[in-house]
Backbone of each chain as ProteinMPNN parsed JSONL, in Angstrom:
{"seq_chain_A": "MLAHQLAVENPLVQAEMVEAMEFPDLADRHNVSGVPQTTINDGANHVVGAVPEDHLLAEIQKILN", "coords_chain_A": {"N_chain_A": [[11.273, -17.995, -46.192], [15.06, -17.359, -46.793], [15.863, -14.899, -44.989], [14.19, -14.746, -43.588], [13.762, -16.755, -41.827], [16.377, -15.684, -40.31], [15.91, -13.443, -38.914], [13.583, -14.835, -37.454], [15.542, -16.055, -35.563], [17.033, -14.343, -34.492], [16.456, -11.509, -32.131], [17.818, -9.178, -32.849], [17.537, -9.272, -35.563], [16.118, -7.147, -38.691], [13.445, -8.557, -40.899], [12.507, -8.132, -43.936], [10.68, -8.626, -47.307], [10.47, -7.156, -49.752], [8.455, -5.743, -52.139], [9.435, -4.424, -55.357], [8.195, -3.154, -57.331], [6.102, -2.126, -56.085], [7.434, -0.185, -55.243], [8.958, 1.946, -55.949], [11.041, 3.655, -55.821], [12.739, 2.782, -53.885], [13.649, 0.953, -54.4], [15.566, 1.912, -56.949], [16.702, 3.47, -55.48], [18.479, 1.703, -53.98], [19.282, 0.354, -56.778], [18.582, -2.035, -57.685], [18.64, -3.971, -59.678], [19.061, -7.499, -60.377], [16.899, -10.182, -59.505], [16.069, -12.434, -56.341], [17.127, -9.819, -54.583], [19.441, -8.624, -51.883], [18.997, -6.822, -49.805], [21.884, -5.457, -46.949], [21.571, -3.404, -44.577], [20.682, -0.836, -45.263], [21.706, -0.518, -47.278], [24.628, -0.794, -47.006], [25.445, -3.414, -47.5], [25.391, -5.946, -50.097], [23.221, -8.294, -51.441], [22.87, -10.333, -54.68], [20.791, -12.354, -56.011], [19.632, -15.974, -55.064], [20.936, -17.222, -52.361], [23.021, -19.412, -50.629], [22.338, -20.317, -46.214], [25.395, -19.807, -45.244], [26.64, -18.589, -46.293], [25.406, -15.361, -47.323], [25.034, -15.214, -44.189], [27.691, -14.69, -44.028], [28.18, -11.968, -45.85], [27.027, -10.125, -43.956], [28.376, -10.423, -42.017], [30.607, -9.218, -43.031], [30.031, -6.585, -42.603], [29.672, -5.569, -40.477], [31.783, -5.622, -38.742]], "CA_chain_A": [[12.929, -16.87, -47.248], [16.14, -16.952, -45.729], [15.948, -13.81, -44.416], [12.494, -14.22, -42.116], [14.529, -17.53, -41.069], [17.357, -15.105, -39.659], [15.181, -12.418, -38.356], [13.187, -15.465, -36.033], [16.845, -16.881, -34.409], [17.81, -13.486, -33.855], [15.724, -10.327, -32.281], [18.454, -8.053, -33.67], [17.362, -9.134, -37.037], [14.205, -7.86, -38.921], [14.094, -8.911, -42.709], [10.984, -7.858, -44.974], [10.512, -9.116, -48.584], [9.785, -5.813, -50.285], [8.071, -5.983, -53.723], [10.117, -4.017, -56.141], [7.161, -3.084, -58.571], [5.011, -1.332, -56.145], [8.293, 0.357, -54.011], [9.729, 1.462, -57.509], [11.796, 4.949, -55.532], [13.456, 2.046, -52.601], [14.294, 0.065, -55.166], [16.271, 2.449, -57.465], [17.892, 3.475, -54.387], [19.298, 0.607, -54.078], [20.041, -0.473, -57.71], [17.491, -3.426, -57.812], [19.041, -5.193, -60.928], [18.312, -8.861, -60.377], [16.35, -10.291, -58.423], [15.991, -11.261, -55.397], [18.355, -9.024, -53.996], [18.36, -8.806, -50.549], [20.269, -4.957, -48.959], [22.165, -5.714, -45.912], [21.244, -2.233, -43.316], [20.517, 0.277, -45.983], [22.7, -0.068, -48.759], [26.102, -1.093, -46.11], [26.138, -4.672, -48.484], [24.231, -6.375, -50.73], [23.503, -9.468, -52.129], [22.632, -10.483, -55.945], [20.439, -13.995, -55.922], [19.179, -16.932, -53.996], [22.369, -17.122, -51.782], [23.483, -20.313, -48.547], [23.013, -19.477, -45.332], [26.331, -18.958, -44.839], [27.147, -17.059, -47.538], [24.37, -14.535, -46.654], [25.588, -14.533, -43.061], [29.286, -14.187, -44.21], [28.23, -10.601, -45.708], [26.356, -9.507, -42.9], [29.339, -10.05, -40.851], [31.45, -8.282, -42.943], [29.543, -5.03, -42.342], [29.729, -5.2, -39.292], [33.55, -6.007, -38.292]], "C_chain_A": [[13.805, -17.03, -45.62], [16.328, -16.237, -45.061], [15.322, -13.533, -43.423], [13.214, -15.242, -41.115], [15.574, -16.328, -40.013], [17.005, -13.665, -38.473], [14.519, -13.071, -36.899], [14.352, -15.956, -35.08], [17.097, -15.76, -34.342], [16.753, -12.196, -33.753], [16.024, -9.288, -32.93], [18.231, -7.706, -35.001], [15.89, -8.349, -37.614], [14.553, -7.763, -40.603], [12.302, -8.613, -43.063], [11.929, -8.129, -46.125], [9.763, -7.568, -49.18], [9.187, -6.278, -52.043], [8.388, -4.654, -54.8], [9.377, -2.867, -56.503], [6.674, -1.453, -57.943], [6.111, 0.13, -54.636], [9.492, 1.202, -55.267], [11.16, 2.745, -57.036], [12.891, 4.186, -54.591], [14.01, 1.449, -53.562], [15.437, 0.534, -56.337], [17.734, 3.078, -56.246], [18.852, 2.983, -54.012], [20.502, -0.114, -55.022], [19.733, -1.891, -58.181], [17.679, -3.323, -59.377], [18.097, -6.49, -61.349], [17.604, -8.995, -59.586], [16.718, -11.828, -57.846], [17.316, -10.598, -54.981], [17.835, -8.47, -52.832], [19.915, -7.63, -50.107], [20.179, -5.378, -47.823], [21.847, -3.822, -45.469], [21.569, -0.849, -44.231], [21.359, 0.908, -46.882], [23.765, -0.58, -47.814], [27.201, -1.877, -46.975], [25.035, -4.667, -49.231], [24.153, -7.667, -51.589], [22.714, -9.946, -53.41], [22.204, -12.176, -55.841], [20.586, -15.056, -54.769], [20.658, -17.481, -53.544], [22.092, -18.789, -50.131], [23.155, -19.932, -47.926], [24.272, -19.181, -45.224], [27.304, -18.396, -45.346], [26.123, -16.135, -47.302], [24.945, -13.985, -44.857], [27.27, -13.644, -43.096], [28.923, -12.336, -44.495], [27.473, -9.479, -44.914], [27.329, -9.312, -42.186], [30.383, -9.193, -41.334], [31.093, -6.5, -42.885], [29.465, -4.811, -40.871], [30.703, -5.519, -38.091], [33.947, -5.136, -38.762]], "O_chain_A": [[13.602, -16.948, -44.408], [17.088, -16.6, -44.163], [15.483, -12.646, -42.584], [13.363, -14.963, -39.926], [15.259, -16.311, -38.823], [17.677, -13.157, -37.576], [14.599, -12.573, -35.775], [14.1, -16.232, -33.907], [18.128, -15.935, -33.693], [16.214, -11.756, -34.768], [15.238, -8.525, -33.492], [18.448, -6.647, -35.591], [14.78, -8.704, -37.217], [15.434, -7.208, -41.261], [11.268, -8.898, -42.458], [13.154, -8.033, -46.201], [8.636, -7.144, -48.922], [9.679, -7.093, -52.823], [7.441, -3.893, -54.996], [9.713, -1.738, -56.146], [6.69, -0.339, -58.467], [5.722, 0.855, -53.72], [10.696, 0.949, -55.309], [12.157, 2.788, -57.756], [13.947, 4.797, -54.429], [15.237, 1.472, -53.462], [16.218, -0.346, -56.701], [18.965, 3.088, -56.227], [19.926, 3.51, -53.724], [21.584, -0.659, -54.799], [20.424, -2.656, -58.853], [16.951, -2.681, -60.135], [17.11, -6.639, -62.07], [17.438, -8.089, -58.769], [17.47, -12.528, -58.523], [18.433, -11.077, -55.174], [16.717, -8.04, -52.548], [21.145, -7.686, -50.127], [19.107, -5.71, -47.316], [22.011, -3.054, -46.417], [22.448, -0.022, -43.989], [21.664, 2.059, -47.192], [23.534, -1.694, -48.285], [28.395, -1.736, -47.236], [24.067, -3.906, -49.231], [25.057, -7.969, -52.369], [21.524, -9.958, -53.096], [23.022, -13.075, -55.647], [21.384, -15.035, -53.832], [21.4, -18.086, -54.318], [21.328, -18.946, -49.178], [23.193, -18.724, -48.158], [24.396, -17.968, -45.056], [28.384, -17.904, -45.018], [25.919, -16.668, -46.212], [25.164, -12.846, -44.446], [27.759, -12.645, -42.568], [29.255, -11.494, -43.661], [27.364, -8.284, -45.189], [27.445, -8.226, -41.619], [31.053, -8.501, -40.566], [31.819, -5.529, -43.097], [29.162, -3.749, -40.327], [30.461, -5.629, -36.889], [35.159, -4.92, -38.74]]}, "seq_chain_B": "MTNPLLNDEVAGQVKDVFSNQLKHPVEILFFGSKDNCEMCDETHKLLGEVTALSDKLHLTVYDLDENKSLASQYHVSMAPTIVVAGREGDQVTDYGVRFAGIPSGYEFSSLIQGLILVSGRDSGLAPATRQALKELKKPVLLQVFVTPT", "coords_chain_B": {"N_chain_B": [[-20.951, -8.9, -53.813], [-17.747, -9.168, -54.445], [-15.807, -11.634, -57.002], [-13.511, -13.913, -55.015], [-9.627, -14.048, -54.286], [-8.401, -16.02, -54.049], [-9.269, -18.717, -55.664], [-10.72, -21.587, -55.325], [-9.67, -24.244, -55.012], [-6.876, -23.363, -54.536], [-7.017, -22.519, -52.144], [-8.007, -24.689, -50.609], [-5.546, -25.771, -50.727], [-4.198, -24.592, -49.695], [-5.33, -24.443, -47.444], [-5.618, -26.787, -45.946], [-2.582, -27.586, -45.54], [-2.102, -25.329, -43.953], [-4.119, -26.753, -41.694], [-1.898, -28.836, -41.354], [0.672, -27.789, -40.764], [0.963, -25.274, -39.276], [1.684, -24.254, -36.026], [1.727, -22.96, -33.353], [-0.153, -19.933, -32.444], [-0.948, -16.657, -34.818], [-0.096, -13.242, -35.183], [-1.272, -11.45, -37.496], [-0.468, -8.162, -38.686], [-1.497, -5.758, -40.924], [-0.639, -2.865, -42.196], [-1.572, -0.016, -43.293], [-2.744, 2.664, -45.979], [-4.448, 5.569, -47.396], [-3.646, 6.676, -48.458], [-2.267, 6.868, -51.254], [-2.513, 4.41, -52.201], [-1.522, 1.584, -54.035], [-2.42, -0.713, -53.754], [-3.505, -2.028, -51.139], [-6.019, -1.719, -51.237], [-6.371, -4.693, -52.079], [-3.894, -6.543, -50.95], [-4.983, -6.196, -48.178], [-7.256, -8.068, -48.534], [-6.621, -10.248, -49.49], [-5.186, -11.198, -47.475], [-7.808, -11.236, -45.796], [-8.58, -13.212, -46.821], [-6.852, -15.272, -46.961], [-6.53, -15.344, -43.554], [-8.628, -16.238, -43.215], [-8.453, -19.171, -43.214], [-7.466, -21.02, -41.247], [-7.723, -21.06, -37.89], [-5.683, -20.28, -36.5], [-4.55, -18.163, -37.069], [-4.988, -14.693, -36.838], [-5.856, -11.727, -37.705], [-5.322, -8.209, -37.538], [-5.671, -4.694, -38.245], [-4.621, -1.552, -39.775], [-4.28, 1.882, -39.935], [-1.675, 3.164, -41.301], [-0.735, 6.112, -41.065], [-2.541, 6.525, -39.012], [-2.299, 5.143, -36.952], [-0.145, 5.943, -35.773], [2.427, 5.225, -33.53], [2.003, 3.301, -33.015], [3.008, 1.515, -35.82], [5.677, 2.886, -35.878], [6.815, 1.459, -33.831], [6.717, -0.591, -34.534], [8.758, -0.307, -36.611], [7.395, 0.744, -39.287], [6.754, 1.928, -42.012], [5.949, 2.263, -44.838], [3.479, 1.578, -46.901], [1.298, -0.714, -48.466], [2.495, -3.16, -45.706], [3.044, -6.076, -44.295], [3.644, -7.275, -40.993], [4.095, -10.124, -39.559], [3.742, -12.13, -36.761], [4.253, -13.144, -33.584], [1.538, -14.828, -31.367], [0.489, -14.894, -28.09], [-2.21, -15.529, -26.011], [-2.566, -12.71, -25.383], [-0.729, -11.686, -26.354], [1.553, -10.196, -28.044], [3.9, -10.959, -30.131], [7.08, -10.175, -31.496], [8.56, -11.224, -34.56], [10.39, -9.808, -36.206], [9.538, -10.448, -39.038], [8.568, -8.808, -42.139], [6.706, -7.839, -44.556], [6.655, -6.1, -47.445], [4.109, -4.564, -49.758], [2.08, -6.254, -51.999], [1.883, -10.046, -51.364], [1.815, -11.433, -53.472], [1.678, -13.967, -56.531], [4.715, -15.62, -57.636], [5.188, -14.913, -54.747], [2.971, -15.279, -53.279], [3.514, -17.79, -52.398], [5.698, -17.203, -50.403], [4.662, -16.107, -48.219], [2.766, -17.62, -47.146], [4.874, -19.696, -46.514], [6.255, -17.912, -44.455], [4.206, -17.287, -42.688], [4.021, -19.729, -41.217], [6.644, -20.413, -40.776], [6.273, -18.675, -38.432], [5.045, -19.32, -36.471], [5.842, -22.043, -35.984], [7.767, -20.756, -34.514], [10.709, -21.229, -34.625], [13.568, -21.095, -36.518], [14.799, -23.145, -38.122], [17.676, -22.704, -38.521], [20.688, -23.732, -39.515], [22.536, -25.218, -37.146], [25.669, -23.974, -37.133], [25.553, -21.827, -38.18], [22.929, -20.48, -36.546], [24.396, -20.18, -34.537], [26.674, -18.242, -34.944], [25.277, -16.459, -35.112], [24.372, -15.637, -32.638], [26.793, -13.81, -31.543], [25.81, -11.499, -32.804], [26.038, -7.82, -32.492], [25.086, -5.638, -33.372], [21.835, -3.951, -34.462], [20.407, -5.392, -37.829], [19.321, -4.723, -40.936], [17.71, -6.508, -43.432], [16.393, -6.138, -46.381], [15.029, -7.343, -48.922], [14.488, -7.514, -52.026], [11.775, -7.964, -54.641], [10.23, -9.408, -57.101], [6.868, -9.303, -59.114], [5.888, -12.398, -60.521]], "CA_chain_B": [[-19.834, -9.537, -53.814], [-16.463, -9.304, -55.893], [-15.006, -12.391, -56.644], [-12.424, -13.867, -54.402], [-8.572, -13.51, -54.885], [-8.121, -17.582, -53.783], [-9.499, -20.027, -56.2], [-11.442, -22.408, -54.436], [-8.537, -25.181, -55.002], [-5.821, -22.788, -53.997], [-8.038, -22.184, -50.871], [-8.269, -25.758, -50.046], [-4.522, -26.232, -50.646], [-3.12, -24.111, -48.022], [-5.998, -25.567, -45.429], [-4.543, -28.582, -45.646], [-0.938, -27.032, -45.563], [-2.24, -24.419, -42.618], [-3.522, -28.191, -40.201], [-0.531, -29.778, -40.509], [1.874, -27.299, -40.145], [0.295, -24.335, -38.162], [1.975, -24.81, -34.646], [1.367, -21.658, -32.838], [-1.007, -18.932, -32.581], [0.364, -15.625, -34.992], [-0.692, -12.187, -35.58], [-0.71, -10.868, -38.575], [-0.744, -6.987, -38.678], [-1.512, -5.314, -41.91], [-0.531, -1.567, -41.992], [-2.811, 0.298, -44.816], [-2.93, 3.643, -46.171], [-5.944, 5.908, -47.376], [-3.291, 7.953, -49.637], [-1.933, 6.46, -52.991], [-1.728, 3.014, -51.891], [-2.811, 1.312, -54.924], [-2.0, -2.441, -53.199], [-3.411, -1.186, -50.349], [-7.363, -2.923, -50.861], [-6.223, -6.263, -52.651], [-3.61, -7.007, -49.958], [-5.622, -6.659, -46.976], [-8.434, -8.751, -48.998], [-5.542, -11.628, -49.69], [-4.741, -11.134, -45.967], [-8.677, -11.616, -45.09], [-8.635, -14.696, -47.317], [-5.848, -16.997, -46.181], [-6.279, -15.699, -42.246], [-9.825, -17.073, -43.022], [-8.315, -20.365, -43.61], [-6.786, -21.25, -40.367], [-8.585, -20.809, -36.534], [-4.732, -19.867, -35.178], [-4.405, -16.839, -37.53], [-5.396, -13.491, -36.412], [-5.76, -10.629, -38.421], [-5.366, -6.961, -37.108], [-5.843, -3.955, -39.566], [-4.353, -0.687, -38.968], [-3.347, 3.048, -41.055], [0.117, 3.721, -41.331], [-0.911, 7.387, -41.131], [-3.741, 7.025, -37.823], [-1.871, 4.41, -35.999], [1.854, 5.874, -35.845], [3.124, 5.144, -33.069], [2.118, 1.617, -33.525], [3.75, 1.831, -37.038], [6.499, 2.92, -35.663], [7.173, 0.858, -33.046], [7.302, -2.183, -35.889], [9.023, 0.09, -37.833], [7.158, 0.362, -40.977], [7.119, 3.11, -42.637], [5.293, 2.046, -46.278], [2.28, 1.001, -47.411], [0.908, -1.908, -47.717], [3.2, -3.641, -44.949], [2.384, -6.791, -43.259], [3.941, -7.893, -39.851], [3.431, -11.073, -38.931], [4.367, -12.11, -35.11], [3.581, -14.931, -32.567], [0.677, -14.501, -30.553], [0.386, -15.755, -26.908], [-3.076, -14.758, -25.349], [-3.351, -10.964, -25.479], [0.659, -10.619, -26.16], [2.14, -10.6, -29.357], [6.242, -10.973, -29.534], [7.469, -9.644, -33.058], [10.164, -12.013, -34.693], [10.947, -9.372, -37.679], [9.365, -10.694, -40.01], [7.258, -8.118, -42.694], [6.523, -8.222, -46.261], [6.384, -4.344, -47.944], [4.483, -5.102, -50.688], [1.31, -8.083, -51.988], [2.865, -11.038, -51.535], [1.205, -12.323, -55.124], [1.622, -14.664, -57.914], [5.426, -16.118, -57.026], [5.832, -14.592, -53.243], [2.169, -16.002, -52.575], [4.459, -19.03, -51.524], [7.13, -17.141, -49.316], [3.656, -16.009, -47.042], [2.346, -18.673, -46.756], [6.548, -20.251, -45.929], [6.318, -16.594, -43.651], [3.389, -17.695, -41.071], [4.176, -21.361, -40.703], [7.997, -20.137, -39.935], [6.159, -17.62, -36.883], [3.851, -20.07, -35.746], [7.044, -22.862, -35.222], [8.762, -19.876, -33.175], [11.92, -21.77, -35.024], [14.145, -20.446, -36.906], [15.179, -23.833, -39.267], [18.676, -22.815, -39.323], [21.899, -25.14, -39.934], [23.171, -25.135, -35.906], [26.415, -23.206, -37.206], [24.126, -20.305, -38.44], [22.432, -20.021, -35.053], [25.816, -20.062, -33.04], [27.192, -17.305, -35.321], [23.817, -15.492, -35.098], [24.752, -15.123, -31.594], [27.716, -13.015, -31.53], [25.193, -10.405, -33.279], [25.413, -6.64, -31.781], [23.975, -4.579, -33.946], [20.328, -4.583, -35.955], [20.901, -5.505, -39.149], [17.885, -5.335, -41.244], [17.714, -7.723, -44.683], [15.535, -6.352, -47.409], [14.707, -8.728, -49.858], [13.243, -7.508, -53.517], [11.554, -9.076, -55.118], [9.47, -8.38, -58.631], [5.803, -10.298, -59.067], [5.643, -13.273, -61.416]], "C_chain_B": [[-18.803, -9.64, -54.631], [-15.72, -10.786, -55.571], [-13.734, -12.922, -55.442], [-10.799, -14.272, -54.933], [-7.887, -14.929, -55.359], [-8.901, -18.176, -54.51], [-9.884, -20.698, -55.112], [-10.022, -23.902, -54.855], [-7.42, -24.444, -54.346], [-6.2, -22.775, -52.172], [-7.833, -23.517, -50.008], [-6.893, -26.945, -49.343], [-4.208, -25.859, -48.823], [-4.017, -24.476, -46.843], [-5.363, -26.176, -45.37], [-2.991, -28.375, -45.405], [-1.153, -26.314, -43.791], [-2.303, -25.376, -41.123], [-2.726, -29.005, -40.252], [0.732, -28.776, -40.774], [2.014, -25.831, -39.208], [0.786, -24.858, -36.784], [1.03, -23.685, -33.802], [0.269, -20.131, -32.884], [-0.694, -17.199, -33.278], [-0.769, -14.682, -35.63], [-0.233, -11.298, -36.794], [-0.996, -9.275, -38.807], [-0.626, -6.172, -40.012], [-1.92, -3.308, -41.88], [-0.752, -0.997, -43.391], [-2.138, 1.489, -45.137], [-4.134, 4.607, -47.455], [-4.907, 7.132, -48.697], [-1.981, 7.373, -49.848], [-1.265, 5.825, -52.47], [-3.003, 2.296, -52.952], [-3.188, -0.215, -54.929], [-2.801, -2.164, -52.176], [-4.872, -2.321, -49.791], [-6.974, -4.193, -51.033], [-5.275, -6.949, -51.558], [-4.3, -7.587, -48.843], [-6.955, -7.571, -47.227], [-7.79, -9.806, -48.751], [-5.875, -11.758, -48.508], [-6.605, -12.07, -45.363], [-9.088, -12.773, -45.13], [-8.114, -15.557, -46.626], [-6.154, -16.322, -44.525], [-8.092, -16.541, -41.945], [-9.901, -18.973, -42.671], [-7.933, -21.714, -42.566], [-7.409, -20.353, -38.574], [-6.925, -20.375, -35.945], [-3.657, -18.618, -35.996], [-5.126, -15.281, -37.005], [-5.05, -12.679, -36.928], [-6.385, -8.919, -37.548], [-5.386, -5.722, -38.046], [-5.556, -2.677, -38.893], [-3.263, 0.356, -40.234], [-2.641, 3.111, -40.04], [0.085, 5.458, -40.64], [-1.689, 8.023, -39.277], [-3.366, 6.065, -37.104], [-0.353, 4.51, -36.036], [2.615, 5.531, -35.513], [3.267, 3.903, -32.528], [2.905, 0.721, -34.395], [5.219, 1.87, -36.918], [7.367, 2.077, -34.929], [7.35, -0.725, -33.559], [7.744, -1.621, -36.766], [9.084, -0.184, -39.07], [6.777, 1.671, -41.119], [6.023, 2.952, -44.128], [4.541, 0.95, -46.244], [2.215, 0.844, -48.786], [2.145, -2.457, -46.791], [2.337, -4.779, -44.239], [3.652, -7.128, -42.528], [3.864, -9.211, -39.263], [4.804, -11.826, -38.251], [3.385, -13.116, -34.838], [2.853, -13.709, -31.69], [0.333, -15.406, -29.021], [-0.794, -15.265, -26.643], [-2.66, -13.03, -25.942], [-1.408, -10.619, -26.363], [1.272, -11.03, -27.349], [3.342, -10.018, -29.393], [6.449, -11.223, -31.557], [8.676, -10.413, -33.271], [10.202, -11.182, -35.442], [10.815, -9.387, -38.597], [7.965, -9.738, -40.969], [7.295, -8.675, -44.477], [5.81, -6.531, -46.459], [5.369, -4.791, -49.68], [3.315, -6.334, -51.327], [2.495, -8.78, -51.89], [1.767, -12.103, -52.446], [1.94, -13.04, -55.225], [3.1, -15.771, -57.108], [5.514, -15.952, -55.43], [4.291, -14.586, -52.58], [2.751, -16.998, -51.45], [5.012, -18.505, -50.156], [6.216, -16.208, -48.208], [3.234, -16.897, -45.941], [3.89, -19.395, -45.762], [6.867, -19.564, -43.93], [5.536, -16.908, -42.153], [3.833, -18.975, -40.751], [5.62, -21.117, -40.079], [7.273, -19.818, -38.877], [5.291, -18.553, -36.131], [4.646, -20.821, -35.489], [7.628, -22.459, -34.323], [10.472, -20.971, -33.282], [12.376, -21.85, -36.118], [14.367, -21.962, -38.105], [16.749, -23.967, -39.582], [19.044, -23.438, -39.496], [22.786, -24.787, -37.987], [24.378, -23.997, -36.033], [26.096, -21.848, -37.098], [24.163, -19.576, -37.013], [23.401, -19.684, -34.419], [26.244, -18.666, -33.442], [26.126, -16.222, -35.239], [23.798, -14.395, -33.978], [25.885, -14.186, -31.461], [27.088, -11.619, -32.209], [25.333, -9.09, -32.436], [25.05, -5.656, -31.813], [22.513, -4.592, -34.321], [21.224, -4.56, -36.757], [19.335, -5.809, -39.82], [18.574, -5.274, -42.752], [16.881, -6.994, -45.396], [15.811, -6.719, -48.866], [14.301, -7.969, -50.881], [12.687, -8.257, -54.099], [10.382, -8.367, -56.128], [8.249, -9.944, -58.48], [6.301, -10.956, -60.147], [4.608, -13.885, -62.094]], "O_chain_B": [[-18.991, -10.287, -55.661], [-15.226, -11.141, -54.5], [-13.018, -11.996, -55.06], [-10.744, -14.828, -56.03], [-7.205, -15.154, -56.359], [-9.835, -18.357, -53.728], [-9.431, -20.435, -53.998], [-10.275, -24.198, -53.687], [-6.959, -25.09, -53.405], [-5.442, -23.068, -51.247], [-7.522, -23.431, -48.82], [-6.816, -27.874, -48.539], [-4.092, -26.331, -47.692], [-3.685, -24.729, -45.685], [-4.368, -26.153, -44.646], [-2.343, -29.348, -45.018], [-0.569, -26.668, -42.768], [-1.602, -25.318, -40.113], [-2.632, -29.911, -39.423], [1.819, -29.309, -40.996], [3.019, -25.462, -38.601], [0.288, -25.913, -36.393], [-0.199, -23.696, -33.72], [0.397, -19.442, -33.896], [-0.245, -16.396, -32.461], [-1.797, -14.963, -36.247], [0.808, -10.667, -36.979], [-2.136, -9.178, -39.261], [0.542, -5.86, -40.241], [-2.97, -2.708, -41.652], [-0.224, -1.422, -44.419], [-0.988, 1.592, -44.711], [-4.52, 3.933, -48.41], [-5.327, 8.003, -49.459], [-0.988, 7.319, -49.122], [-0.084, 5.972, -52.154], [-4.234, 2.274, -52.971], [-3.925, -0.817, -55.709], [-3.087, -1.203, -52.89], [-5.004, -3.119, -48.863], [-7.223, -4.947, -50.093], [-5.75, -8.001, -51.128], [-4.363, -8.765, -48.491], [-7.689, -7.818, -46.27], [-8.203, -10.492, -47.816], [-6.882, -12.429, -48.279], [-6.658, -13.136, -44.75], [-9.671, -13.425, -44.264], [-8.607, -16.398, -45.874], [-5.849, -17.321, -43.872], [-8.556, -17.123, -40.964], [-10.765, -19.715, -42.203], [-8.019, -22.913, -42.828], [-7.392, -19.136, -38.386], [-6.957, -20.102, -34.745], [-2.511, -18.277, -35.707], [-6.343, -15.465, -36.967], [-3.833, -12.503, -36.878], [-7.513, -8.65, -37.136], [-4.777, -6.135, -39.033], [-5.978, -2.456, -37.758], [-2.292, 0.084, -40.939], [-2.68, 3.124, -38.81], [0.897, 5.834, -39.794], [-1.571, 9.068, -38.638], [-4.238, 5.885, -36.254], [0.466, 3.613, -36.236], [3.615, 5.291, -36.191], [4.18, 3.441, -31.844], [3.37, -0.377, -34.092], [5.966, 1.158, -37.589], [8.539, 1.924, -35.271], [7.946, -1.683, -33.066], [7.442, -2.023, -37.89], [9.879, -0.782, -39.796], [6.503, 2.397, -40.164], [5.246, 3.901, -44.233], [4.729, -0.182, -45.798], [2.605, 1.478, -49.766], [3.159, -2.032, -47.346], [1.237, -4.579, -43.723], [4.686, -7.281, -43.179], [3.397, -9.153, -38.125], [5.961, -12.052, -38.605], [2.397, -13.647, -35.346], [3.133, -12.545, -31.408], [-0.065, -16.57, -29.073], [-0.754, -14.116, -27.083], [-2.588, -12.624, -27.103], [-1.039, -9.531, -26.805], [1.476, -12.22, -27.59], [3.76, -8.97, -28.901], [6.099, -12.041, -32.407], [9.643, -10.4, -32.509], [9.758, -11.925, -36.318], [11.487, -8.72, -39.384], [6.77, -9.847, -40.695], [7.777, -9.572, -45.169], [4.871, -5.985, -45.879], [5.992, -5.274, -50.625], [3.712, -7.48, -51.114], [3.653, -8.455, -52.152], [1.179, -13.139, -52.136], [2.883, -13.157, -54.444], [2.805, -16.566, -56.215], [5.941, -16.935, -54.823], [4.165, -14.019, -51.495], [2.592, -17.05, -50.23], [4.89, -19.084, -49.077], [6.853, -15.585, -47.359], [3.264, -16.976, -44.713], [3.88, -19.532, -44.538], [7.284, -20.072, -42.889], [5.966, -16.835, -41.002], [4.002, -19.082, -39.536], [5.835, -21.564, -38.952], [7.442, -20.67, -38.005], [4.922, -18.219, -35.005], [4.689, -20.736, -34.262], [8.067, -23.143, -33.398], [11.152, -21.328, -32.321], [11.813, -22.594, -36.92], [13.932, -21.625, -39.206], [17.242, -24.763, -40.381], [18.31, -24.375, -39.811], [23.695, -23.957, -37.967], [24.302, -23.075, -35.221], [26.301, -21.008, -36.222], [24.858, -18.693, -36.509], [23.263, -18.758, -33.62], [26.258, -17.817, -32.551], [26.459, -15.042, -35.349], [23.517, -13.197, -33.981], [25.259, -13.324, -30.844], [27.819, -10.629, -32.176], [24.625, -9.19, -31.435], [24.727, -4.847, -30.943], [22.133, -5.752, -34.48], [22.351, -4.066, -36.732], [18.494, -6.645, -39.493], [19.451, -4.536, -43.2], [15.886, -7.272, -44.727], [16.681, -6.365, -49.661], [13.233, -7.517, -50.467], [13.105, -9.415, -54.128], [9.833, -7.269, -56.03], [8.481, -11.067, -58.035], [7.117, -10.353, -60.844], [4.849, -14.744, -62.943]]}, "name": "protein", "num_of_chains": 2, "seq": "MLAHQLAVENPLVQAEMVEAMEFPDLADRHNVSGVPQTTINDGANHVVGAVPEDHLLAEIQKILNMTNPLLNDEVAGQVKDVFSNQLKHPVEILFFGSKDNCEMCDETHKLLGEVTALSDKLHLTVYDLDENKSLASQYHVSMAPTIVVAGREGDQVTDYGVRFAGIPSGYEFSSLIQGLILVSGRDSGLAPATRQALKELKKPVLLQVFVTPT"}
């Protein structure tokens, strides 16, 4: 999983695969409708679908700049 | 004795993949809870069966409430959560790789990939992505929501 690769690359990144049906409150809070959905920093940004690494990276950079 | 979650065929395939692809030892930390955790027992059982398929995998079992400080150290607040870490002797290294909820069905392969990834100690990312990640100054939490299929 791409998110896990980012975590291994940089110690500042933590990546968690969340089984949405087991944690419905968390999934609701982040308005999960399509999967996979990647939520960045507790809702600061999110990406729906499986995306290439430059795309996910760009979405991370958006909220940090 | 209850039936295993992994049938002989799947267990055999995973064992082959592990023997070819696991490089360095991996510590799997399981955080369960006695309180309202429907999938904890099954997740624990699954991890036990997976860990038995390679001597490079070690499983340790914790309780979210009884091992609060360790859970907090690993930023774990939900049960079940699986932390996939590196292990050198007694030294455990956190690579920030987590699974919340049971990685079964399609996500079983994500668990296997996660174990191989941490075992390799290398992200496998493109050079440009590695370079860009060096610029990070603040912590980033990625939560990838999936559903069982």
